[in-house]
C-alpha positions as CSV (number, residue, x, y, z in Angstrom):
1,M,16.1,-18.5,12.9
2,R,13.3,-17.1,15.3
3,P,10.0,-18.7,15.6
4,V,7.2,-17.1,14.7
5,L,4.5,-17.6,17.8
6,C,1.1,-17.3,17.7
7,L,-1.4,-16.5,21.3
8,I,-4.7,-18.3,20.4
9,T,-7.5,-16.6,22.8
10,D,-9.7,-18.8,25.1
11,R,-12.1,-16.0,27.1
12,R,-13.4,-18.6,29.0
13,R,-9.7,-19.1,31.1
14,F,-10.6,-15.2,32.5
15,G,-13.8,-16.3,34.4
16,P,-17.5,-14.0,33.9
17,Q,-15.6,-10.5,33.7
18,W,-13.1,-11.9,31.0
19,E,-13.0,-8.9,29.3
20,H,-10.3,-6.7,30.6
21,P,-8.2,-9.2,31.4
22,L,-8.1,-10.9,28.1
23,V,-7.2,-7.8,26.2
24,E,-4.5,-7.3,29.4
25,R,-3.2,-10.6,27.6
26,V,-2.8,-9.7,24.8
27,A,-1.4,-6.4,25.2
28,N,1.2,-8.2,27.8
29,A,2.1,-10.6,24.2
30,A,2.4,-7.7,22.0
31,R,5.2,-5.8,24.5
32,E,7.0,-9.3,25.1
33,G,7.0,-9.8,21.0
34,V,4.7,-11.9,20.2
35,H,3.8,-12.0,16.4
36,L,0.3,-12.8,15.9
37,V,-3.1,-13.1,18.4
38,Q,-5.9,-15.1,16.7
39,I,-9.2,-14.1,18.3
40,R,-10.9,-17.2,18.7
41,E,-14.0,-16.9,20.2
42,R,-16.0,-18.9,18.3
43,D,-19.1,-18.7,20.1
44,L,-19.7,-14.7,20.7
45,D,-21.8,-12.4,18.7
46,G,-21.2,-10.2,16.8
47,G,-21.2,-7.0,18.5
48,P,-19.3,-8.5,21.6
49,L,-16.4,-9.9,18.9
50,M,-16.5,-6.5,17.2
51,R,-15.6,-4.7,20.7
52,L,-12.9,-7.0,21.7
53,V,-11.4,-7.4,18.6
54,S,-11.1,-3.8,18.5
55,A,-10.2,-3.3,21.7
56,C,-6.9,-5.8,21.3
57,V,-6.1,-4.0,17.7
58,A,-5.9,-0.6,19.8
59,A,-4.0,-2.8,21.8
60,V,-1.2,-3.7,20.1
61,R,-0.7,-0.4,18.2
62,G,2.7,0.7,18.4
63,T,3.9,-2.7,18.8
64,R,4.4,-5.5,15.5
65,T,2.0,-7.7,17.1
66,R,-1.0,-8.7,14.3
67,I,-4.4,-9.4,15.3
68,L,-6.3,-12.2,13.6
69,V,-9.9,-12.7,13.7
70,N,-11.2,-16.0,13.7
71,D,-13.6,-17.0,10.3
72,R,-15.0,-13.9,10.7
73,L,-14.1,-11.3,8.0
74,D,-16.7,-8.9,8.6
75,V,-15.7,-8.0,11.8
76,A,-12.1,-8.3,11.0
77,L,-12.8,-6.2,8.2
78,A,-14.8,-3.5,10.4
79,A,-12.4,-3.6,13.5
80,G,-9.6,-3.1,11.4
81,A,-7.9,-6.6,12.8
82,H,-4.8,-7.5,10.3
83,G,-6.1,-10.9,9.1
84,L,-8.4,-13.6,9.1
85,H,-7.7,-17.4,10.4
86,L,-9.7,-19.9,8.6
87,R,-11.3,-23.2,10.5
88,A,-10.2,-26.1,8.1
89,N,-13.7,-26.1,6.3
90,S,-14.4,-22.8,5.9
91,F,-14.4,-20.8,3.0
92,S,-12.1,-20.4,0.2
93,A,-8.9,-18.1,0.9
94,A,-9.3,-16.7,-2.5
95,R,-12.9,-15.4,-2.1
96,A,-11.7,-13.1,1.7
97,R,-8.3,-12.2,-0.4
98,A,-10.9,-10.4,-3.1
99,L,-12.1,-8.4,-0.6
100,T,-9.5,-7.2,2.0
101,P,-6.1,-4.7,1.6
102,P,-2.8,-5.5,0.9
103,A,-0.6,-6.7,3.5
104,F,-4.0,-8.6,5.2
105,L,-3.0,-12.4,6.5
106,I,-5.3,-15.1,5.8
107,G,-4.2,-18.4,7.6
108,R,-6.2,-21.9,7.7
109,S,-6.3,-25.1,10.3
110,I,-4.9,-27.9,9.0
111,H,-5.4,-31.8,10.1
112,S,-3.3,-33.8,6.9
113,V,-0.6,-33.8,4.1
114,A,-4.2,-33.5,1.6
115,E,-5.6,-30.4,3.5
116,A,-2.2,-29.0,3.3
117,R,-2.0,-29.9,-0.2
118,A,-5.6,-28.6,-0.8
119,A,-4.7,-25.2,1.0
120,A,-2.1,-24.5,-1.2
121,D,-3.5,-25.3,-4.4
122,E,-6.2,-22.7,-3.6
123,G,-4.5,-19.9,-3.5
124,G,-4.7,-16.6,-1.4
125,L,-3.4,-18.2,1.7
126,D,-0.3,-16.7,4.0
127,Y,0.3,-19.7,6.4
128,L,-1.4,-23.0,7.7
129,V,-1.5,-24.0,11.1
130,F,-1.7,-27.8,11.6
131,G,-2.2,-29.6,14.5
132,T,-2.9,-31.8,16.9
133,V,1.0,-32.5,16.9
134,F,1.0,-32.7,20.8
135,A,-2.1,-34.1,23.5
136,T,-3.4,-31.8,24.8
137,V,-6.4,-30.9,27.4
138,S,-7.9,-28.5,24.7
139,K,-8.4,-32.0,22.2
140,P,-9.3,-34.5,24.7
141,G,-9.4,-37.8,23.0
142,Q,-7.3,-36.9,19.6
143,A,-4.9,-38.8,19.0
144,P,-1.7,-36.3,18.1
145,A,0.0,-36.6,14.9
146,G,3.9,-36.0,16.2
147,T,6.7,-34.3,15.0
148,A,6.8,-37.2,12.3
149,G,3.2,-35.7,11.3
150,L,4.2,-32.2,12.0
151,S,7.1,-33.1,9.4
152,A,5.0,-34.5,6.6
153,V,2.8,-31.7,6.2
154,A,6.1,-29.2,6.2
155,R,7.2,-30.6,3.6
156,A,4.0,-31.2,1.3
157,T,3.8,-27.3,0.7
158,R,5.7,-24.4,0.7
159,L,3.3,-22.2,2.8
160,P,4.7,-21.8,6.2
161,V,3.4,-23.8,8.9
162,L,2.7,-23.4,12.8
163,A,2.0,-26.1,15.1
164,V,-0.8,-26.8,17.5
165,G,-1.4,-28.6,20.3
166,G,-0.3,-29.2,24.0
167,I,3.1,-26.6,22.9
168,T,5.2,-25.4,25.6
169,P,8.6,-23.6,25.3
170,E,10.1,-26.8,25.6
171,R,8.6,-28.3,22.6
172,I,9.3,-25.3,20.3
173,G,12.9,-26.7,19.3
174,D,11.3,-29.8,18.6
175,V,8.5,-28.1,16.1
176,M,11.4,-26.0,14.6
177,R,13.4,-28.8,14.1
178,A,10.2,-30.7,12.1
179,G,10.1,-27.9,9.7
180,A,7.3,-25.5,11.3
181,C,8.0,-22.0,11.3
182,G,6.7,-21.8,14.7
183,A,3.8,-22.3,17.3
184,A,0.4,-21.2,17.8
185,A,-1.2,-22.1,21.1
186,I,-3.8,-21.2,23.8
187,G,-2.2,-22.6,27.6
188,M,1.2,-22.1,26.9
189,F,0.5,-18.2,27.7
190,N,-1.1,-18.7,30.7
191,S,0.9,-18.4,33.4
192,A,3.5,-16.2,31.2
193,V,4.4,-14.2,28.0
194,V,6.8,-16.9,26.5
195,R,9.4,-14.8,24.8
196,P,10.1,-15.3,21.0
197,V,13.9,-16.9,21.2
198,D,16.2,-18.4,18.6
199,S,16.1,-22.2,17.8
């Protein structure tokens, strides 16, 4: 089974002139077969976010890569994105689903078995992202759940689960064996695009 790979964006890693290199990274990821790109620029105002999402949608056109917008359904729909990623404490997926076109993806971040079950019960979701699985610099001081925590979440729901937090190419096999369908990451894509491989 080939793991689903999701690139999570963080424009701050590109410095003040971030827009072009960020869009280029998204384009490179699409060319290499990365499945999902989560635009996770939570502090970006609506106008700049709309321009970024629109540019990323254009950058992946003609590929299988799908662009997801973090929590901003209005921007996702207006920019022609392929889906929405909700925070753990965001509005209900069912509410979003009522406003979205067919084949529109909706996912949610979760941090426990209880949240996984609650998310599945609410309906309207296509996938979950669980973390933090391994220690990571983007979540300093947060105790990692490890593959045991990931396995417990994967067993608690029928929804596909992506692992996040401290993901490296070497750890993808571990998260797949724990029951995840793939992984989401920021730092893993810093030096080079990671190609999807058989687990």
